[in-house]
C-alpha positions in Angstrom: 22.2 0.2 -2.8 22.2 -1.5 -6.2 25.1 -1.1 -8.6 22.9 0.9 -10.9 22.0 3.4 -8.2 25.6 3.6 -7.1 26.8 4.4 -10.6 24.0 6.9 -11.1 24.6 8.9 -7.9 28.4 8.9 -8.5 27.6 10.4 -11.9 25.5 13.1 -10.3 28.4 14.5 -8.3 30.2 15.4 -11.5 28.3 18.6 -12.1 31.3 20.2 -13.9 30.7 17.9 -16.9 28.8 20.4 -19.0 28.2 17.9 -21.8 25.4 16.4 -19.7 23.6 19.8 -19.7 22.6 19.6 -23.4 19.1 20.7 -23.8 18.4 19.1 -27.2 15.8 16.5 -27.3 15.8 13.9 -30.1 12.2 13.7 -31.4 10.8 10.2 -31.6 10.0 8.9 -35.1 7.0 7.3 -33.4 5.6 10.5 -31.9 6.8 13.8 -33.4 5.3 15.9 -30.6 7.7 15.8 -27.7 5.4 16.5 -24.7 8.5 16.7 -22.4 9.9 19.7 -24.3 8.9 22.4 -21.8 8.9 20.2 -18.7 10.8 20.9 -15.6 14.5 20.8 -16.4 17.6 20.5 -14.3 21.2 19.4 -14.7 20.4 16.5 -12.5 17.7 15.2 -15.0 20.0 15.8 -17.9 22.7 13.7 -16.3 20.1 11.0 -15.7 18.9 11.0 -19.3 22.5 10.7 -20.4 23.2 7.9 -17.9 20.2 5.8 -18.9 20.7 6.6 -22.6 17.1 7.6 -23.1 18.1 9.6 -26.2 18.4 6.2 -27.9 14.7 5.4 -27.2 12.2 5.1 -29.9 9.7 7.0 -27.7 12.0 9.5 -26.1 9.6 11.6 -24.0 8.0 8.5 -22.4 11.5 7.1 -21.4 12.4 10.5 -20.0 9.2 10.7 -17.9 9.9 7.1 -16.6 13.4 8.2 -15.5 12.0 11.3 -13.8 9.4 9.3 -11.9 12.0 6.8 -10.8 14.4 9.5 -9.5 11.7 11.5 -7.7 10.1 8.3 -6.2 13.6 7.3 -4.9 14.2 10.7 -3.4 10.8 10.5 -1.6 11.6 7.1 -0.1 15.1 8.1 1.0 13.8 11.4 2.5 11.2 9.4 4.5 13.9 7.1 5.7 16.1 10.1 6.7 13.1 11.6 8.5 12.5 8.4 10.5 16.1 8.1 11.4 16.2 11.6 12.9 12.9 11.2 14.7 13.1 14.7 16.1 9.9 16.5 16.9 8.2 15.5 13.6 4.8 14.0 13.6 4.4 12.3 10.2 0.6 12.7 10.6 1.1 16.4 10.2 2.5 15.9 6.7 -0.1 16.5 3.9 2.0 16.6 0.8 5.5 15.6 -0.3 7.0 17.7 -3.2 10.3 17.0 -5.0 12.3 19.8 -6.6 15.2 18.9 -8.9 17.6 21.8 -9.4 20.9 22.4 -11.0 22.9 22.5 -7.8 20.7 20.9 -5.2 17.7 18.6 -5.0 15.0 19.0 -2.4 12.2 17.0 -0.9 9.6 19.2 0.9 7.3 17.7 3.5 4.4 20.2 3.8 1.4 20.7 6.0 -1.0 23.2 7.4 -0.2 25.8 10.1 -2.6 26.9 12.8 -4.2 29.6 10.5 -5.0 27.1 7.7 -2.0 28.2 5.6 0.8 26.0 4.3 4.1 25.5 6.1 7.2 23.4 5.8 7.2 20.5 8.3 10.5 19.0 7.3 12.9 19.4 4.4 15.7 17.2 3.0 18.4 18.3 0.6 20.3 15.8 -1.5 23.8 16.6 -2.9 24.7 13.4 -4.6 23.4 10.6 -2.4 23.8 12.3 1.0 20.7 13.7 2.7 20.9 16.8 4.8 18.1 18.4 6.9 17.0 21.9 5.8 14.6 24.2 7.5 12.1 25.9 5.2 9.1 27.0 7.3 8.1 29.6 4.7 6.8 28.0 1.6 7.4 29.4 -1.9 4.4 30.2 -4.1 5.2 27.5 -6.6 5.2 24.9 -3.9 1.9 26.2 -2.6 0.4 25.4 -6.0 1.9 22.0 -5.9 0.6 21.4 -2.4 -3.0 22.2 -3.5 -2.6 19.9 -6.5 -1.1 17.1 -4.5 -3.9 17.2 -1.9 -6.6 17.2 -4.6 -5.0 14.2 -6.3 -4.6 12.4 -3.0 -8.4 12.7 -2.3 -9.3 11.7 -5.9 -7.3 8.6 -6.6 -9.6 5.6 -6.5 -9.1 1.8 -6.6 -5.4 1.6 -5.8 -4.1 -1.8 -4.8 -3.5 -2.5 -1.1 0.1 -1.3 -1.3 2.1 1.8 -0.5 2.2 4.4 -3.2 3.9 7.8 -3.6 2.3 10.7 -5.3 4.6 12.6 -7.7 3.7 16.1 -8.9 5.2 17.4 -12.2 4.7 20.9 -13.6 4.4 20.9 -17.4 3.6 24.0 -19.3 0.5 25.5 -17.7 -0.8 22.4 -16.0 0.2 19.7 -13.5 0.7 16.0 -14.1 0.2 13.9 -10.9 1.4 10.3 -10.9 0.4 7.7 -8.3 3.3 5.1 -8.4 4.1 2.1 -6.2 6.6 3.2 -3.6 8.9 0.2 -3.2 9.7 -2.8 -5.4 8.6 -6.2 -4.3 11.1 -9.0 -4.1 9.2 -11.9 -5.8 6.9 -10.1 -8.2 6.4 -7.0 -10.3 3.4 -4.9 -9.3 1.8 -3.6 -12.5 -1.5 -2.3 -11.0 -2.6 0.8 -9.1 -0.7 3.4 -11.1 -2.7 6.5 -12.1 -2.1 9.8 -13.9 -4.2 12.9 -13.1 -4.0 15.9 -15.3 -4.9 19.0 -13.2 -5.6 22.5 -14.5 -6.7 25.8 -13.0 -10.2 27.0 -14.0 -11.9 30.1 -12.4 -9.2 30.1 -9.7 -9.9 26.5 -8.8 -7.9 23.4 -9.5 -9.9 20.8 -11.5 -9.0 17.3 -12.7 -9.2 17.4 -16.5 -8.1 13.8 -17.0 -8.1 10.8 -14.8 -6.2 7.9 -16.4 -5.6 4.6 -14.7 -2.6 2.8 -16.4 -3.8 -0.5 -15.0 -6.4 -1.4 -12.5 -5.5 -5.1 -12.0 -3.7 -5.8 -8.7 -2.4 -9.2 -9.7 1.4 -9.3 -9.2 3.5 -10.7 -12.1 5.8 -13.4 -10.8 9.5 -12.7 -11.6 10.0 -16.3 -12.5 7.8 -15.8 -15.6 10.7 -14.6 -17.7 11.4 -15.5 -21.3 14.8 -16.7 -22.6 16.0 -13.1 -22.7 15.1 -12.4 -19.1 12.0 -10.3 -19.9 8.6 -10.4 -18.2 5.9 -10.3 -20.9 3.1 -7.7 -20.5 0.2 -8.3 -22.9 -1.8 -5.0 -22.5 -2.8 -4.4 -26.2 -1.5 -0.9 -25.8 1.7 1.0 -26.5 4.4 1.2 -23.8 4.0 4.1 -21.4 6.0 5.9 -18.7 5.0 3.5 -16.0 6.6 0.6 -17.9 9.8 2.7 -18.1 9.5 3.5 -14.4 9.0 -0.1 -13.4 11.9 -1.3 -15.5 14.1 1.0 -13.5 12.6 0.3 -10.1 12.8 -3.5 -10.4 15.9 -3.5 -12.7 13.8 -5.9 -14.7 13.3 -5.8 -18.5 9.8 -5.9 -19.8 8.4 -7.1 -23.2 5.2 -5.2 -24.2 3.1 -7.0 -26.7 0.5 -4.7 -28.3 -0.9 -7.4 -30.6 0.7 -5.8 -33.6 4.1 -4.7 -32.3 6.5 -5.8 -29.5 8.5 -3.4 -27.5 11.5 -3.9 -25.1 11.6 -1.7 -22.0 14.9 -2.0 -20.1 16.4 0.4 -17.5 13.9 3.1 -18.8 14.9 2.6 -22.4 12.0 1.8 -24.8 12.9 0.2 -28.2 11.2 -2.0 -30.7 11.7 -5.7 -29.9 13.6 -7.8 -32.3 12.5 -11.3 -33.0 
């Protein structure tokens, strides 16, 4: 476990520190509409935002989303590891969806699949209190998880052109729609994988789930060698676009600062924090 993860999960255990539960969101001077305002909230996330200092970001809601993706991706990976270690009567092939719930007092990873009637059932569940995983048995699936299951399976069928790597699908409820991210599951040792990340925006229409937006963040599968750092240790990314949540996510996953060059501006992205670069 890296020193950043150790510090972070030690922080999570201090639930009695109510100062981390503040709900105020500093609006970005760059974007006055904070799209994260009504997103899923938990004390756990508020602690993470405080820990990674995302309130100091110039684009706060993007930094927050990057932190959320990083946390949920890490929970999925550790839940899979815990499942494999137990190895008790669980066929991974029966799992059709993996949903993460972050709550005030517990954080859950649900492995869901179909029962013999075609309905949805819990295959395996993992609860995290701090960094310790514990098995939980939830054969009955709550209605909100059934929705997320349907959204997950639709997104899984619809993602095209991902690189030949392992990815996790992360479902986030925001207002009356779902945002589904396809993110690279594990960091690579010698290079940063910029490609294969997608966002699908999914809405309900006439009692059916439809994809209203399909956004690839980058389709190039060329890894960026970590040796290509500048004098400040940053890897330059020349996308000609503003920094987005995948940049924030990757800076956390790789513990690697990035320099985003838009052609007119330069942005630093380090440990989820997005700020304007100084010359």
